[in-house]
C-alpha positions in Angstrom: 0.2 0.1 -0.2 1.2 3.5 -0.7 2.0 5.4 2.0 1.9 9.7 2.0 5.1 10.8 3.4 4.6 14.4 2.8 1.6 15.3 4.4 3.3 14.7 7.6 5.9 17.3 8.3 7.0 17.7 11.2 8.0 21.6 10.9 5.2 22.5 10.0 3.8 24.5 13.2 7.5 24.6 14.7 9.2 27.3 15.6 12.7 27.5 14.9 15.1 29.4 17.5 12.4 30.7 18.6 11.7 33.3 16.0 10.4 31.6 12.9 6.9 29.9 13.0 6.8 27.1 9.7 3.4 27.6 8.3 3.7 26.2 5.0 5.9 24.3 2.7 6.8 25.8 -0.3 9.2 23.5 -2.1 11.8 20.3 -1.8 14.9 21.2 -3.3 18.0 18.4 -3.6 19.5 19.7 -1.0 16.8 21.4 1.1 13.1 22.2 2.0 11.5 25.9 1.5 8.7 26.9 3.7 7.0 30.2 4.3 7.3 31.4 7.8 6.6 34.0 10.1 9.4 36.1 11.8 7.8 36.1 14.7 10.1 38.6 16.3 10.0 41.1 13.5 6.1 40.2 12.4 6.9 39.6 8.2 6.9 36.8 6.3 9.8 34.9 5.3 10.9 32.0 3.1 12.8 29.5 5.2 15.3 27.4 3.5 16.1 24.1 5.6 18.8 21.8 5.0 17.3 18.0 4.5 18.8 16.2 7.9 20.4 13.5 6.0 22.7 16.3 4.7 22.9 17.7 8.1 24.9 14.8 9.3 27.7 15.7 6.5 30.0 18.1 8.5 31.8 19.4 5.7 28.6 19.7 3.6 27.0 22.1 6.3 29.9 24.1 6.3 29.9 24.8 3.0 26.1 25.5 3.2 26.8 27.9 5.8 29.7 29.3 4.1 27.7 29.9 0.8 24.9 31.6 2.4 27.4 34.1 4.0 28.1 34.9 0.6 24.9 34.8 -0.9 23.8 37.2 1.8 26.3 40.0 0.6 24.3 40.3 -2.5 21.5 43.3 -2.0 20.3 43.6 -5.4 16.5 44.1 -6.4 16.6 41.1 -8.7 17.9 38.7 -6.3 16.4 37.3 -3.3 17.6 38.0 -0.3 19.4 36.4 2.4 18.7 37.8 6.3 19.6 35.1 8.7 21.0 31.6 9.1 20.8 29.4 12.1 21.0 25.5 13.7 17.9 24.7 15.5 18.7 21.2 16.7 19.0 18.8 13.7 17.8 21.5 11.1 20.2 24.3 9.5 18.3 26.8 8.1 18.5 30.2 5.7 16.0 33.2 6.2 15.0 34.3 2.8 13.2 37.0 1.4 9.8 36.0 0.3 8.5 36.2 -2.7 4.7 35.9 -3.9 4.2 35.2 -7.5 5.4 32.3 -9.4 8.3 30.4 -10.9 9.6 30.8 -14.7 8.8 27.0 -14.3 5.1 27.8 -13.9 5.0 30.3 -16.5 6.4 27.7 -19.4 4.3 25.2 -18.5 1.2 27.2 -18.6 2.4 29.2 -21.8 4.2 26.8 -23.5 6.5 29.4 -25.3 6.8 33.0 -25.1 7.5 35.6 -27.2 10.6 37.4 -27.5 9.4 40.6 -26.0 8.4 38.5 -22.9 11.3 36.5 -22.8 13.8 40.0 -23.0 11.2 41.1 -20.0 12.0 38.5 -17.9 16.0 37.9 -19.0 17.2 41.5 -18.4 16.3 41.4 -14.5 17.9 38.1 -14.5 21.1 38.8 -16.0 21.3 42.2 -13.9 20.9 40.3 -10.9 23.6 37.9 -11.9 25.6 40.6 -12.8 25.9 42.0 -9.0 26.6 38.5 -8.4 29.3 37.9 -11.0 30.8 41.5 -9.8 30.8 40.3 -5.9 33.0 37.7 -7.5 30.1 34.7 -7.2 28.9 32.3 -9.7 25.4 30.7 -8.6 26.1 27.3 -10.5 22.2 26.4 -10.7 20.3 28.5 -13.3 17.1 27.0 -13.8 13.5 28.6 -14.4 12.6 27.1 -11.1 15.3 29.5 -9.5 13.8 32.4 -11.6 10.7 33.6 -9.1 8.0 36.3 -11.0 6.2 38.8 -8.0 3.1 39.2 -7.9 4.1 43.1 -8.8 6.1 41.5 -12.1 9.3 42.0 -10.4 11.9 39.2 -11.6 14.4 37.5 -9.0 17.0 35.3 -9.1 16.8 32.8 -6.2 18.5 29.8 -4.7 22.6 30.5 -4.8 22.6 27.8 -2.6 25.3 26.5 -4.9 27.1 29.9 -4.9 30.7 29.4 -5.5 33.6 31.9 -6.4 34.4 33.0 -10.0 37.2 30.3 -9.7 35.4 27.5 -8.1 36.3 23.8 -9.1 34.1 21.1 -8.4 35.5 17.9 -9.6 39.2 18.1 -8.4 38.4 18.9 -5.0 35.0 16.4 -4.1 35.3 14.2 -7.0 31.2 15.2 -7.5 29.1 17.2 -9.4 26.3 19.7 -8.0 24.0 21.3 -10.3 20.9 20.0 -12.8 21.8 18.7 -15.8 19.9 20.2 -18.0 21.5 23.3 -17.9 25.0 22.3 -17.5 28.0 23.7 -19.1 30.2 22.0 -21.2 33.1 22.4 -18.7 30.8 21.8 -15.5 30.1 17.9 -17.2 34.1 17.2 -18.1 35.8 19.0 -15.4 34.1 20.4 -13.0 35.7 24.3 -13.9 32.8 27.4 -13.3 33.2 30.8 -13.4 30.6 33.8 -14.4 30.3 32.2 -17.9 29.1 28.7 -16.6 26.0 31.2 -15.7 26.2 33.0 -18.6 25.2 29.4 -20.7 22.2 28.5 -18.5 21.1 31.8 -19.1 21.4 31.2 -23.0 19.5 27.8 -22.2 17.0 29.3 -20.6 16.7 31.7 -23.8 16.4 28.9 -25.7 13.9 27.3 -23.9 11.2 30.2 -23.4 11.6 31.0 -27.3 11.0 27.7 -28.3 9.6 25.9 -25.3 11.7 22.9 -25.4 15.2 22.5 -23.7 18.0 21.9 -26.0 19.7 18.5 -26.4 16.7 17.0 -24.3 17.1 13.4 -24.2 15.4 10.4 -22.5 18.8 9.9 -19.9 21.2 12.6 -18.2 24.1 10.4 -19.7 22.6 11.0 -23.6 21.8 14.5 -22.5 25.5 15.4 -21.0 27.4 13.8 -23.7 25.4 16.1 -26.3 26.3 19.0 -24.6 29.8 18.1 -24.5 29.8 17.5 -28.1 26.9 19.7 -29.9 26.8 23.2 -30.1 23.1 24.5 -29.1 20.7 24.3 -32.1 19.5 27.8 -33.6 15.8 28.5 -31.8 14.6 29.4 -35.7 14.6 25.5 -36.1 12.6 24.1 -33.2 10.0 27.9 -33.6 9.9 28.6 -37.0 9.9 32.2 -37.6 12.1 33.5 -35.3 14.6 36.1 -36.5 18.1 35.7 -37.3 19.4 37.9 -34.6 18.1 35.7 -31.6 19.6 32.7 -33.3 23.2 34.8 -33.2 22.2 36.0 -30.1 21.5 32.3 -28.7 24.6 30.7 -30.5 26.9 33.4 -28.9 25.6 33.1 -24.9 25.1 29.2 -25.3 28.6 29.2 -27.3 30.3 25.1 -26.2 33.9 26.7 -25.7 33.5 29.4 -22.7 36.3 31.3 -24.3 33.3 32.1 -26.9 30.8 33.1 -24.8 30.3 36.8 -22.9 32.6 37.4 -20.3 30.2 37.9 -17.2 26.0 38.4 -17.0 26.9 42.1 -17.6 28.2 41.8 -21.1 25.7 39.2 -22.2 23.1 41.8 -20.9 24.7 44.5 -23.1 24.3 41.7 -26.2 21.2 41.3 -25.1 19.8 44.9 -25.5 21.4 45.1 -28.6 19.8 42.5 -30.2 16.4 43.9 -29.3 16.7 47.1 -30.5 17.5 45.3 -33.7 13.5 44.0 -33.6 10.9 45.4 -35.0 7.7 45.6 -32.6 6.4 42.6 -34.9 9.2 40.4 -34.4 9.1 40.9 -30.8 5.5 40.3 -30.6 5.5 37.4 -32.4 3.7 34.2 -30.6 6.1 31.0 -31.1 4.4 28.1 -32.4 4.8 26.4 -29.0 2.7 29.0 -27.3 0.1 28.9 -30.3 -0.1 25.2 -29.3 -0.6 25.1 -26.1 -3.5 27.8 -26.1 -5.4 25.7 -28.8 -4.5 22.5 -27.0 -5.5 24.3 -23.4 -2.4 22.4 -22.1 1.4 23.3 -21.0 3.3 23.1 -24.7 6.3 21.3 -24.3 8.1 22.8 -21.5 7.9 19.4 -19.3 6.4 19.0 -16.2 8.0 16.2 -14.1 10.6 16.3 -11.0 11.7 19.7 -11.8 8.2 20.2 -9.2 10.5 18.4 -6.2 14.1 18.3 -6.8 15.6 16.0 -4.1 19.1 14.4 -3.6 18.8 10.8 -4.6 21.2 7.6 -3.8 22.9 6.5 -7.0 23.3 2.4 -6.5 25.5 1.2 -9.3 23.6 -0.7 -12.3 20.4 1.2 -12.3 19.2 3.3 -14.8 18.3 7.1 -13.6 15.0 7.9 -13.7 12.7 10.2 -11.8 9.9 9.6 -9.7 7.3 9.9 -12.5 9.7 8.0 -14.8 11.3 10.9 -16.2 15.0 11.1 -17.2 15.4 13.5 -14.1 17.5 16.0 -16.2 16.0 18.6 -14.3 16.4 17.7 -11.1 19.1 19.6 -8.8 21.4 16.5 -7.7 24.9 15.9 -6.2 26.7 13.3 -9.0 29.8 11.8 -8.7 32.2 12.0 -10.7 35.1 9.2 -11.9 38.4 10.1 -10.3 40.5 12.2 -12.5 42.8 11.1 -14.8 45.5 13.2 -13.6 46.7 13.9 -10.0 45.8 17.0 -8.6 48.1 20.0 -9.7 49.1 18.1 -12.8 49.4 19.4 -16.3 46.4 19.3 -18.8 46.9 18.3 -21.9 43.1 20.2 -23.0 39.8 20.5 -22.2 38.4 17.7 -23.8 38.0 14.4 -21.9 39.7 11.3 -22.7 37.3 8.7 -24.2 37.8 6.1 -21.3 37.2 9.5 -18.9 34.0 10.4 -20.8 32.5 6.7 -20.8 33.2 6.4 -17.2 31.3 9.8 -16.9 28.2 8.6 -19.1 28.1 5.3 -16.7 28.1 7.7 -13.7 25.4 9.7 -14.9 23.0 6.5 -15.6 23.0 5.5 -12.0 22.7 9.2 -10.7 19.0 9.5 -10.0 18.0 5.8 -9.6 16.9 6.2 -5.8 13.6 8.2 -7.3 12.2 5.0 -7.8 11.4 4.6 -4.4 10.1 8.1 -3.8 8.0 7.4 -7.0 6.5 4.7 -5.6 5.1 6.4 -2.4 4.3 9.2 -3.7 2.2 7.3 -6.9 -0.9 5.7 -6.4 -3.8 7.2 -4.9 -2.2 10.8 -4.7 -2.1 13.4 -7.8 -1.1 16.9 -8.4 -3.3 19.5 -8.9 -2.8 20.5 -12.9 -2.6 23.9 -13.5 -5.7 26.0 -15.6 -5.0 29.3 -14.0 -6.1 31.7 -17.0 -8.4 28.8 -19.1 -11.6 29.3 -20.2 -13.9 28.0 -17.5 -15.0 25.1 -20.2 -11.7 24.2 -21.1 -10.5 23.9 -17.5 -13.5 22.0 -16.4 -12.2 19.6 -19.2 -8.8 19.3 -18.3 -9.6 18.7 -14.4 -11.8 16.1 -15.1 -9.7 14.6 -17.8 -7.2 14.0 -14.9 -9.3 12.0 -12.8 -10.8 14.9 -10.6 -14.5 16.4 -9.8 -15.0 20.4 -10.4 -17.1 22.4 -8.9 -17.3 26.3 -10.1 -17.5 29.4 -7.9 -17.4 33.2 -9.3 -15.8 36.4 -7.8 -14.9 39.3 -9.4 -11.0 40.3 -10.4 -9.2 43.9 -11.4 -6.6 42.0 -13.4 -8.2 38.3 -14.8 -10.4 38.5 -18.0 -14.2 37.8 -17.3 -14.9 33.9 -18.0 -11.0 33.1 -17.5 -10.3 31.2 -14.2 -8.9 33.2 -11.4 -7.9 30.6 -8.6 -8.1 27.1 -7.5 -8.3 25.4 -4.2 -6.7 22.9 -4.0 -4.1 25.2 -5.8 -1.7 23.7 -8.8 1.2 21.4 -8.1 -0.9 20.7 -4.5 -1.1 16.9 -3.7 -5.0 15.7 -4.2 -6.2 12.2 -3.7 -7.6 11.3 -7.0 -11.0 11.6 -7.6 -10.8 14.7 -5.4 -13.0 17.9 -6.1 -11.1 21.4 -7.2 -12.9 24.6 -6.8 -12.1 26.3 -9.5 -13.3 30.0 -9.5 -14.0 32.1 -12.4 -13.5 35.7 -13.0 -16.2 37.5 -13.8 -14.1 40.8 -14.4 -13.9 44.1 -12.1 -16.4 44.9 -9.7 -18.8 46.8 -11.8 -22.0 49.0 -11.3 -24.4 49.6 -14.1 -25.7 52.9 -15.3 -29.6 53.2 -14.8 -32.1 54.3 -17.4 -32.9 58.2 -15.2 -34.1 59.7 -18.5 -37.0 62.1 -17.9 -36.7 61.3 -13.9 -37.1 64.6 -11.9 -32.9 65.8 -10.5 -33.8 64.5 -7.0 -34.7 61.0 -7.9 -32.1 60.3 -10.7 -29.4 61.1 -7.8 -31.0 58.8 -5.5 -31.4 56.5 -8.5 -27.9 56.5 -9.0 -26.3 56.4 -5.7 -28.7 52.7 -5.2 -26.7 51.6 -8.2 -23.7 51.9 -6.5 -22.6 54.8 -8.6 -22.0 58.5 -7.4 -23.8 61.3 -9.3 -21.4 64.0 -11.0 -21.6 66.7 -13.2 -24.8 68.5 -13.6 -25.0 70.3 -17.0 -28.1 72.0 -18.0 -29.7 71.9 -21.8 -32.5 73.4 -23.0 -35.2 70.9 -24.0 -38.7 70.9 -25.9 -39.2 67.3 -24.9 -38.1 66.5 -21.1 -39.6 69.0 -18.6 -37.8 71.5 -17.0 -35.3 69.7 -14.0 -35.6 66.7 -15.1 -33.0 64.5 -16.8 -32.2 64.2 -20.6 -29.3 61.9 -20.7 -26.6 60.5 -18.6 -22.8 60.5 -19.0 -21.6 57.8 -19.4 -25.7 56.4 -21.1 -27.9 54.3 -19.7 -26.6 50.5 -19.6 -22.8 51.0 -19.3 -20.8 49.8 -16.6 -18.5 51.5 -14.5 -16.3 50.7 -11.2 -18.6 51.2 -8.4 -18.6 54.7 -7.0 -17.8 56.2 -10.5 -18.9 59.3 -11.3 -21.7 59.9 -13.7 -22.7 63.4 -15.0 -26.2 64.0 -15.5 -27.4 66.7 -18.4 -30.8 68.7 -16.8 -33.4 70.1 -18.8 -33.7 74.0 -18.8 -37.3 73.5 -20.6 -38.1 75.0 -23.7 -35.4 77.8 -25.4 -37.3 81.1 -24.9 -36.1 84.7 -26.1 -36.4 87.2 -23.9 -38.4 89.9 -25.2 -37.4 94.1 -24.6 -40.0 94.9 -22.3 -38.1 98.5 -21.0 -40.7 101.1 -21.4 -43.9 99.2 -21.1 -46.5 100.0 -18.1 -45.6 97.2 -15.6 -48.6 95.1 -15.9 -48.2 95.1 -19.8 -44.4 93.7 -19.6 -45.5 91.2 -16.9 -48.1 89.8 -19.5 -45.6 89.6 -22.5 -43.6 88.0 -20.3 -45.4 85.2 -18.7 -47.4 84.6 -22.3 -43.9 83.3 -23.4 -43.5 80.8 -20.1 -41.3 82.8 -18.4 -41.6 83.8 -14.3 -41.3 87.9 -13.8 -40.0 89.3 -10.2 -40.4 92.8 -9.6 -38.3 94.4 -7.6 -39.3 95.7 -3.9 -38.2 99.5 -4.7 -38.8 101.2 -7.6 -35.8 103.3 -9.3 -35.3 107.0 -10.8 -34.9 106.5 -14.2 -35.7 108.4 -17.9 -38.8 106.2 -18.4 -42.3 107.4 -16.9 -43.4 106.5 -13.6 -45.0 103.4 -13.6 -43.4 101.9 -16.9 -40.5 99.2 -16.7 -36.9 100.9 -16.4 -34.6 97.7 -16.0 -34.7 94.5 -17.2 -32.7 91.1 -16.6 -31.2 89.3 -18.3 -31.8 91.6 -21.2 -33.8 91.5 -24.4 -32.9 88.8 -27.1 -30.9 86.4 -24.5 -32.5 82.7 -24.0 -33.7 81.3 -21.2 -35.6 78.5 -20.7 -39.6 78.4 -19.8 -39.8 78.5 -16.4 -36.9 80.5 -15.9 -37.5 84.2 -14.1 -37.3 87.8 -15.7 -36.2 90.5 -13.1 -37.9 93.9 -13.9 -37.7 96.8 -11.8 -40.5 99.4 -12.3 -39.3 103.6 -13.1 -40.4 106.1 -10.4 -39.5 108.7 -13.0 -36.5 110.9 -13.1 -35.3 112.2 -10.0 -36.0 115.6 -9.1 -33.0 118.1 -8.0 -33.0 121.6 -6.6 -31.4 124.1 -8.6 -28.3 126.1 -6.8 -28.0 129.7 -7.4 -25.4 130.4 -9.9 -25.8 134.1 -10.8 -23.3 136.1 -10.0 -20.6 133.8 -10.4 -18.1 133.5 -13.4 -18.5 131.4 -16.3 -16.6 128.5 -15.0 -17.7 128.5 -11.1 -21.2 128.2 -12.2 -20.4 125.4 -15.1 -18.6 123.4 -12.1 -21.6 124.0 -9.5 -24.3 122.9 -11.6 -22.2 119.8 -12.6 -21.6 119.1 -9.2 -25.2 118.7 -9.1 -25.7 116.5 -11.9 -26.9 118.5 -14.5 -26.3 119.4 -17.6 -24.9 122.8 -18.4 -25.8 125.1 -21.6 -24.3 128.5 -22.2 -25.5 131.7 -23.9 -22.8 134.6 -23.9 -23.8 138.4 -24.4 -20.8 140.1 -23.5 -17.5 138.8 -22.4 -16.8 139.7 -19.3 -18.0 136.2 -18.3 -20.2 136.9 -15.2 -23.5 135.1 -15.2 -26.8 136.9 -14.8 -29.5 134.7 -15.3 -30.5 130.8 -15.5 -32.9 128.8 -17.3 -34.4 127.5 -13.9 -34.4 129.6 -11.0 -32.7 128.9 -7.5 -34.7 126.8 -5.4 -36.8 125.1 -8.1 -36.4 121.1 -8.7 -35.3 119.8 -12.3 -34.7 116.0 -13.0 -30.9 114.9 -12.3 -29.3 114.9 -16.0 -31.5 117.8 -17.6 -29.4 120.8 -18.8 -29.8 124.3 -17.4 -28.9 127.3 -19.3 -26.9 130.0 -17.9 -26.4 133.6 -19.3 -22.9 135.3 -18.9 -22.2 138.6 -20.0 
């Protein structure tokens, strides 16, 4: 009977060093298990990488784990997962690292099959920027692969798992007799003699670029031995052979970055980044956005494309019993598993001269034999983990019907829920429970939540409603009454809504403002009623559908008393039916007492009369300049503004 050994992890719920509370297992690697944990001291979520207890018994391995963790902690770059702490708690040796909520490049390739060149550049550029920081610090990653490229929910790309980090002049086989890494992404010089430098990481980045563009790995084969043999003896093929239509610039870029001879590659990640940007500049927008065949196939089939799904999900250290073919836990070749691979003894003592980089034929054969047995122990793990359990297929982003079909084909039951989403288009799967990759019993039920798109409110039809009612109707629909604009209308009553902006039936986010166009009623041209008797003016205005308001006090004017002296708005202006015209009624001209200017000289008399508001007319009899008579005698009253005649002699 199969026994599930993964459901009872003793670390779940434990608190390491009195500080790190382990909450959930994220991934299992070749040398460690990664958990999500809470730093109870600083109240922040971290990733906790715990070395497998079987390796913790190896003092030399622990020493290297700690030494290399300290090296990785020196890196401070936005595209590198930060290392915060290292410690030992009982049998557990751990690293506390930055937690990145998101997915891996492997997840992206599994879902999309392959990427457009623009997307591949957008991922590889920040990767190279992070690796460049490591190379400047004298460090080599040594295990670049899609599982170690994290893509956060915010879109930021980070290089993870510097667990195999090493100095740029590091060697492996000469000192340890073993090879650490992932077969599918090893450079030829790593396989031959264990030498690593910055160009080793560059080569792996070239393989990643090939895989992103084509959806397949170069030199892919059914066993690690075949992969390693091809890696040492063959150049990486042009990606356009796998994905027809890729421009020659991408073929040249892959050929240079993944050159078999280290000296033919860029010297480090910074130099590679410059090449990448130059290649990007040489491509047209259409070439950058061209969809690769593997992506088209993945979309049409609703499957994962050609990027394999298998043991890369759980990397392991496996025993190497001689004479057993190497397989992964699902029967695959295991080339994408991070592992420690024993190499045959070097043909020359350490320090002896080497006649060249190529392996002697005998040593190459010995290497192939060693590789054949590297992952045999995975058979036992496969037995334990198969049977009644399986992993939840990934259906995020698929149409509802497509996702249901994928899950049912996998032998699972499906329930459908719906929820709003700002980011996921309507009708696509937003999330699943259990999540993709989680272990479930066969025939279990998976709940898929399908996006209904962003939460929306529909603009109601409020045409013809009085303004107050329309406002309430909008609020009831989850919207906000917005700017109000007045417009003449012969159809919609005054004060009622003519239309909304946006129009009725359109959908908007909740609380969005909706503009209202409100009727002023029928357009009316204001007549000229100045000089008309008050009653006549009122009748004229009301007959046109206008309201009239009379000023409380009458005003002095040239108009006869009792007639309209002023009106507002003026004649010819447009009002809406029901608008108000204000009238001021005349009390006639204002009468002012005329001063006596006789005996004054002409100028003084003029100034005196004008100061009282009169106009002055002068008749000269003689030229002495003295006023001897005036048309309105002193003490009499005359309208302000009227003319007073004076006689001067």
